[in-house]
C-alpha positions, 0 to 999 in steps of 0.5 A: 233461964225459966226463972229469968224468964219467969222475972221478965214475964212478970215485969213485962207482961205485954210479953206474956199476953202477946199471942205468938204470929202462929196463933194469929189465925186461930184468933181471927176465926175466933173472932166469928165465934157465937160466944161473946167472951170468946170474940172480946177475949179475941179482940183484946189479944189481937189489939195487944199485937199492935200492927203485928194484928194486921191480918185481923183488920178486915175481920175487925173492920166488919165486926165494928161495921156489923156485929149487934153488940155495941161493946164488941163494937167498941173493942173492935174500934180499940183493937184497930187503933191499937193495930194503927196506920195498917187499920186506917188503910183499910177503914179508908178503903 
C-alpha cells in the first residue's frame, strides 16, 4: 500500500504538497513571521489549498494591503485568487 501511495504522490504532486486542515492555523501564524521565506512558503501553501484556505483569507488580505514587500503582496494576491469566491467576498467588504 505504501508503494501505491508513493506512486500517487509522484503522479499527482498537488496531493503531496497540500497541507492537511490541521496545519492551516500553523500556516496562518507563519504569515506573520518576520522571515520572508517562511511567509512566502506559507502563502504558497495556503493558495494551493484552494477553497480550503478560506480561514486564511483575512490574513492574506492584510498582507495584500499592508506588507512592505511587493513579492509578498503579489503572492498574497495569487493565493487569494486560488482560494476563489470566499476571497472575493472578503476583498469587496
